[in-house]
N, C-alpha and C positions, 0 to 999 in steps of 0.2 A: 076871742081875742087871737089875732094872728100869732103865728109862732114861728120863730127862725132860729137855726144854730149854726153858729160860724165854728166850724171844726178845724182847728190849726194843726197841720202836720207838715210843718215845713222844716223839721230838723234834719240834720244829716246823720244823726246817731253816732257820733265818734267814739263815745264810750262803750258802745255795744262791741265794738271792736270788728264789725263786719263792713264790707263794701256796699252792703243793702242797707238802706236807711230803715231804722228800727219800726217805722209804721207799716214797712212792706214785708217784715219777717213773718214766717208762717207760725200759727198758734192754733193747734188741733185742726191742721188742714185748711185754714183759711188765714189771710194776711190779718195782723193785730188790727189794722184800720177797718177791715170788714166787720169786724165784731164791734167796734165803736160805732159805726154807722148803723148797724143793726138795732142797737139799743134805741137811739133816737128816732128811728122810722117805726119802731114798735111802740114807743111812747105816747105818740099822738099821729093819728092819721093824717092831721091837716099841717103837720109840721114839715118845713122846708129846710133844706141843709145847703149852706155854702161851704165847700170844701177848699181850704187853702193848702196848696202843695207847692213845693219846690218846681220851677219851671221846667227843669230838666226830667223831671218824673211825671209830667202830666199824662203821658200815654199809660204808664203804669197806673195811675188812678183812675183813669177813664175805663181800664179793664176792671177793676175793682168795683167802680161805679155801677157798670153793667152786670156785674155777678151779684148784686143786691136784688131785692123784691120790687123795689121802687125807684128805678133809676131817674125817673121823671121828676122826682122830688129833690134831686141833687145837682148842684151846678158847682163847677171848678173854677178857680181862680188863682193866680200864681202868688206867691207869698213875697214877702219884702225882706229888708236887710235884719230886721229884729221882729220879735214877737209883737210889738206895738204896730209896727208897719203892716205885718201880715193881718192882723185884725183888721185894721184900717182898711186894707183892700178888700177884705170880705164885707165890710159894711159898705163900702162905695159899690161893691156889686149889687147890693140891695137897692141902693140909691139909683143905680143905672136903669134899672127896671121900674122905678117909681113905685115900689112896693108899699103898701100900708103906710103912705104919708112919709116916706123917706126920701129925702132929696139931696141934691149936691148944688150948692151956689158958691161960685167962685173958688172951687176946691175943697170947701168946708161941708162936712156931712151936717144935716139937719132934719129935724122932723118938720114936715109942711102941712100936717093936719093934726086936729086935736086926739084923733084915734091912735092910742099908743098899742104897740105889740110887744111881746115877750121875745128878748133876744137872749140865748143862750152862747156863751163862748166856752169851747172844751177843748183840751189836749187830746189829739188824736191817739194818742199813745196809751191814755187812760181808757182801756178797753173793757174794764171789769165793773163799771159802774151799772147800776140796776135802772129800771124804768121807775122804780119808786123813788129814787133820788132825783131823776128829772122831773117827776111830778112834784115832789116837795120843794125844789128850787123854782118851779114855775108858780106854786100857790103862794110862796113868802114873797117872789118878786112881785106878783099882782097887788099883793097886800102892803108891800113896805117899799117898793121900788127897786130893791136890790136884794139879791140872795147869794151868799157866799159860802159854799159847804166847808167845813172845817172838822177836824178830829182833834182829841186831846193827845197831848204827847205822853208816851209811856215812858220815856227816857228822863233821866235827870238832864237839865238845862244849865248851861253856862253862857255867860255873856263876856265876851272879850272886850276890854276897855284900854285905854292908853296906860293905865296903872298895872295892867295884868289880866285878871279875869275874876268873875264873880259869880256865885250862883244865883239863879233865879227860880222862884216858885213856880214849878211847872203848871200848877193849876191856873195860872194866868197866861199860859201860852198856848196857842192853837196852830195847827199845822193845816196849810190852806189846800184846798183841792179845786177842781172845776167838776161841772159846769158852773162858771160864775154867770149869773143870771140877772138881767135888768129889764126894766120897762125902757123902749125905744128912746124916749126923749131924753133920759138920763144918760145912756150910754152915747146916743149920738152927738149930743152937745158936749160931752167930755173929750170926744175923740177929735174935737176942733182945736185942742190944745197942741202945743209944739212937743215934739218927742223930748224926754229927758231919761236919762240912765237910771232915774230910780223907779222908772216904770217896769216893774218885774211882772205885773199881771194887770188884769182890768180893774181890779178893786183900787189898786194905787193911782189908776188914771182918773177914775170918777171921784175920788177922794181929793186929788189935786184940783178938781172942780167944785170942790166943797159940798158934794154929796156924802151923804151918811152911808155907811156899809152895814148891812144886817147879815148877820152871822146865822147858818143854818146846819143842822147836824149832818155831816158826811158820812162816809162808809169807810170803815178800816181796809177793806178789799179793793177800793177804788185806788189802786197803787199807779204810778206812772213808770211804764216800763222804760228803763234807761240802761240797764246793765243786763248780762246774760243770766244773772241769777234772777232777775225780776222775771225773766220770759219762763224760766223754769217754774217759778213760784206760780206764775199766771197759768200754766198749763195745768198744774195740780189743782188749783181753785176752781178752773173750769171744769175739770173732772169730778170734783167734789159737788159742784153746783147742778151737774147733770145728773147726779145720783139722789138729789133731794126730792 
């Protein structure tokens, strides 16, 4: 089955407090984004990547692309105004090449053959995921159509309501990660819907199209690098993993 990863790295990184977007910050001598690309390239030799970047940083992205061991397996496209639009740009890039039964008709993405592919959608700044997680998401997506990695909440959780707030049993709360993974007919048909503010990730998009979401075990170290503290933690986790 064909495999594609849409890696979204379109953020400005305002919470990082630097002028350089967080996906381009250095982590153990390589940009954060380089580490992310390497995991997917290592996971499957036949996997192809669509890298979605801010248009003003395409040259920086190109330099990172050519620093990997398989630049021919990566293509870049500019991002959009929101995550939804950035992911849609990545999916449309697949369609423009008519890859694996993916097409565009009247501006709508669709599957044009019965052969399904597996499409991963991943945050470019979640650079500490493992190939084992990529494999797990792939296998569950093949079986169930969707695979959304989640982890348990270690903290107590409260829900803010109009009347104040109330405690929630944290055993019923899951923290969502990426790569969110789908069979192509499910993801492509879902992205024909109009954008809504409630679309915070791909799972919310496919749910709006009445597709069920299947949860899989994520990884506690699969953090999203957002603040300077996250970058320090990622550095230490990489050091520890290299000693194993």
